[in-house]
N, C-alpha and C positions, 0 to 999 in steps of 0.2 A: 253561316252560323254567327259570326261576329256581327252582321248587319241585323240579325234578329235579337241578338242581345242588345244592341245599340237602341233599338226601336222600343224594346221592353223598359230600358232605362229611362228614355225620354217620356214614355207613357206614365211611367211610376212617378216621375217628377211633376208631370203635368196634372196628375189627379191627386197628388199628396195634399194633406191639409193646408200646408204653407202656401200653396198656389191656388187653392180653391176659393172661390167667392160665393157670397150669399146672393141669391137670385132676388130675394125681396125680404124686407124687414119692416115691421110696424113700429109705430111710436111707442107703443106699450113694451115691445120686445127690447126696444133701445133703453127705455127706463130700467127695465129688469136687468139688463146686461150691465148697464153703467153702475147699478147698485152692487152686482156680484163683483165688478172689477174695481170698485172703489178701494183706495188705499186706507180709507178710514175704517172699512168694515172689520178687518181683524181685530180692531181695538174693542169691539163688542165681545169678543172671545177672551180677551185679556181682561177686561173689566169683570166678566163673570167669573173667571179664575181668581181674581183679587177679592171679589165678593165672598166667594166660598172660603178663602183662606181667613178673611176676617171674621166670619160667622164661626168657623171652626175654632179660631183664637178666643172669641168670646164664650163659646161653649165650654171650653177647657177650663174656664175660671170657676166652674162649678165642681171640678174634680180636686181631690186633695193635693196639697203641694208638699213634697218631700225634700228636705234639704239636709246636708251634712255640715257638721260644724266641729271646730277643734281649736284649742289655744293652749298654750303653756306660758307660765310667767313666773317671774321672781318678785317677791314683794319684800318691802324693808321691814315688815313686822308680821307676825302672825299670831293665831290664838294660843295663849299660854295659860294653863290652869294650874295654880300653885298647889302644893301639898304633896304628902308622901306618894300619893298615886297620881301626881299631876300629869298633864298631857300638855306636850309641846308639839304644835302642828309645824311642819316643815314649811320654810318660806318659799320654797319651789313648788309650785302646784301646777296642775293641768286638768283639762276637761275636754272631752269630745264624744260625739254621738250623732244620733239622727233625730231630726225634728220634723213632725207633720202637722199641717194646719188644714182644717176642713170648714169650708165656708158653710155656715147654717142659714143665715140671713144677711143679704147685702143691699137692702132697700130696692131690690129689682134692678140693681146696676147691670148684671149680666144680660138679662132679658131685655132691657131697654137699650142696651149697648148693641145688641144683635139686631134689634128692630131698627136702630138708627143706621147700621151698617147696610141693611137690606133697603132702606129708603135712599141711601147715598148711592148705591149700586143702581137702583132704578132710575135715579136723577141722570147719573153718568150715562146710563144706556140711552135715555131719551135724548140727551144732548147730542150724541153720535148719530142717533136716528134723524134728528133735526139736520145735522150737516149732511147726512145722505140724501134727504128729501130735497135739499137745495140743489143737488146734482141735476134734478129733473128740470130745473129752469135752463141750465146750460145745454142740456140734451134738447129741450124745446127749441131754443134759439138755433142750434146747429142744423137740426132736423128741418125746420120749416124755412130757414135761410136756403138750404140745399134744394128744397121743393121750389122755392120762388126763383132762384137763379136758373133751375132747370127749365121751369116754364118759360121764364123770359128768353132764354136761349132757343127754345122751340118757336117762339113767337119771331124772333130775330131771323131765324131760318126761313120761315114763312115770307118775311119781308125780302130777304135775299132771293127767294125763288121768284117773287113777283117782279123784282128788280131784272133778274136775268131774262124772264119772258118778255118784259118791256123793251129790254135791249135787242132781242131777236126781232121783235115785231117792228122796231124803228130802223132796222138794216135796209128794208125796201124803201122807207120813205127818205132815208139819207141818199140812196142811189138815185131816186127821183127828184131829189133836191127839195122835197117837202120839209124835211127835218134837218136842222143844222148839226154839224158834227159836235159842236160844243154842247148840244143837249145831250148827245151820246156820252160825252166825257163827264157830264154831271151824274148821269146814271152810273157810270163806271165807278166815279169817285164815291158815290153813295154805297155802291156795293162793297168797296174796299172798306169804307167807314163801318159799315155793318159787320163785315168780317172781323174787324178789330173789336168791336163791342162783344161780338161772340166769343172771341179768345179771351177777353178780359173777364167775361161771365163765367166761362169754363175754369179760368184760374181761381177765381173766388169760390166756385162751387167746389172744386177740388180741395181747397183749404178747409171748406165746411165739412166735406166728407172725411178727410184726414182727421180733423177734430174730433168728429163723431166716433170714428174707427178707434182713436186714442181713448176716448172716455168708455166705449163699450168693449173694447177688445174684440170686436166682430170684424170679419173680413168683408167690409163694405167697400165697394168700388163705385166708380162713376156711373156704372150701368145698373147697380142695384136699384130695384124698384122701392122707393119709400111710400107708405101709405098710413092713413088713419083708419084703423078698422072700425067697422059699424057696430062691433060689440063693445064699443068703449063704454056705453052707458050701462052695461051689464056688470061692470066692475064694482066691487062692494065699496061703500063709503066707509070713511074711519075718521077719528079725531086727527086733526093736524098734529104732527109730532112736537110742534112748538107748544101747544096746549097741553099735551102729555107732559112736556118738560116743565112748564110753570106749576102744573098740578103736583108733579113729583118733587118739585123744589119746596113747594108749600108743605108737603108731607114730610119731606127730610128735616125742615126747620122744626116742625111740630114734634117730631121724634127726638130732635136735639134738645128742645125744651124740657120734654119729659126726662131725658138723660141727665140734664143739669139739676132738675129737681130732686133726683134721686142721690145727688152727691152727699148731701148733708144729712141724709137719713141715718138712723142707728145701723150699725153693722154688727154682726154677731158671729163669732167664730169658735170651734173647738180646736183644742190643739194637743198634741203628745210629744213627749221627749223620751228618748231612751239613750242613756250614755254610760261612760266609764270615766270616773274623775278621781283625782286625788286633792284633798280628802273627799270621801263620799258624802253623801247627804248627812250621815251622822258623823260629824267631825271628830266626835269624842273617840270614836274608834281608831282615828289617826292611821288610816290604812286606805289604799284605793279600793274602789268598790263599783259594781254596777249599779244604776239607778233607772227610775223612770218617773215622769211627771205627767199627769193628765189634768186638763182643765178647760176653761172657757173664757173668752175675752169679749169685751164690748167696746167699740169705738163710736163716738158720736161727735160730729162737729157742731158745737152749740153756737159758736160765733165765728162767722168768716168775713165779717165787716162789710156784708152785702155784696160779696164778689159774684156769687151765683145770681143774685138778684139783677145785677148790672149787665152780667153775661146774657141773661134771659131777655132783658130789655133790648140788647143789641140784637138778638135773634128776631125778636118781635119786629123791630125796624126793618130788618132784611125781609121779614115776611110782608110787609106793607110795601116794599119796593117791588117784590114779585107780583103782588096783587096789582099795582100800578102798571107794570110791564104787560101783564095779561090783559087788562082793560084796554090799554093801547093797542095791543096786537088784535084784539077781537074787533075793536073800532075800525082800524084800518083794513082789516080782512074784509069786513062787511062793505066797506067803500069800494075795495078792489072787485068784490064779486059784482056789486051793483053795476060799477064801471063796465066790467066785462059784458053783462047783460045789455046794458045800453050800446055797447060796441057792436054786439051781435045783432040787434034790433036794426041799428043803422046800417050794417053791412048788408042785411037782408033787403031793405028798401033799396040800397044802391045796386045790388046785384040784379034786382028785378028790372033796373033800367039799362043795365050793361048790354043785354042782348039788343035791345032797341037801338042804343048808340052805336054798337058794332055794326048792325045792319044798315044804319044811315051812312056810317063813315065808309063801309065796304061799298056801298051803292056810289057814293061820291067818288071814291077811289077808282071803281071800275069805269066810271064816266070819263074821269080824267085820263085813265088809261087809253080808252077809245079816242079821245081827243088828241092825246099826245101822239098816238100811231097815226092820225090823219093831219098832224102838223097845225092843228088848231091852238094848242097851248104849248107852252115850253115845258121842258123837263123840271124846272124849278117848281112850278105850279103842281105838277103830278107828284113830285117828291113831298111837298107839303101836304097834299091831301093823303098820300100813302102814309106818311109819318102819323097823321091824325088817326088813321085806322089802326096803325100798330100801336099806338098809345092807347087807344081804346081796348085793344086786345090785351095789352100789358095791365092796364087797369082792372079788367075782368079777371084775369088770372091772379092778381095780386089780391083783390077782394075775396077771392075764393079761399086761397091760403090764409089770408088774415081771418077769415070766418073759421076755418079749421083750427087755426092757432088758438083763437079766442075760445072755442069749445073745449079744447084740451086744457087750456089754462084755468078754465071755470072748474073743471074736474079736480085739477091739482089744488086750486085755491080752497075748495070745499073739503078737501081731504079724500084721496082715493087710494085704496089698497091695491099696489101694483105688484104686490108679490104673486108668486105662483100659487094657484088654488089646488 
């Protein structure tokens, strides 16, 4: 019973989420996972909450304002009406009550303030989206470096297999005195050097995988199959978040200009006051009394010494800066897209020749292997020919991965919607 219980515990641990690994993951899945896992993403929710609070605050300015007041004071003199029925108001007086103000017209300040807050929230959101989109470049680097080091490791493993086969073939030649022991030693040394290179590549690949795992928060291991999906071109295109940010910044500045222009417009309010004071409004009664006052008031800043005008000019200068930044971004983006297209065209031509080069190098290497087994050439000559073949294979795999990398980069440069559909 205890043994069965132990086995169940081991199986439970082995198949728990903490120990499970992903069999395969695409570059698009990595993009999405990195976005979901990004530390900056919660800022979007915070920004939305801040925006809602600001909008609610701007909307509340249309509601009546209610305030309480009260004061008592002693004055050095008071109203005195001489005569037989004269009145002398007490020098100690007081007044308290409630006052209400209702905005009737504020020059559009509340509406324009709300529009300005919305534009600011949109700009802040696009700034965060820009930072999130930059994560794709990091994912791209770690993803394709992992692929590259993995393919290089496979090629080195092929080289090691070749060397071990040559070593076995040389054993009979050494016994017959056709091949020198030093030639075998060179093959052994080259095998050890190849194993060292494989260990170095495995170490670097592990670093890339770990970095990718941290970025995506996915259970990616060295055995996880990384791939670029054929459906990549089916992803929807969208504006780059940087462009959206520049546009939203321009819109924010425009809303701020309109808000500034409303500051000096006439503002009209209605007000009412209900209170209790001594003396009352009719001070001839010389007694405390309730009272009320209703009315309207107008405020209009006729002269502000061009403060609003200068502030508007500052905003316009900022708008010019944003326009310049967008133009620079568009220009550099077009250059990058064209460069990637040229890179793809170049790699396509190079890859067409890779197979031919490998075929020739492999034939030379095979011929050298036969000559080495018969003692016609030294192991140094064979190793040189083998390294040329291995380099050709390295180059072919590198070109394939570079081409895939450039394709994905082109999609990102043009603006690709990687969100879940």
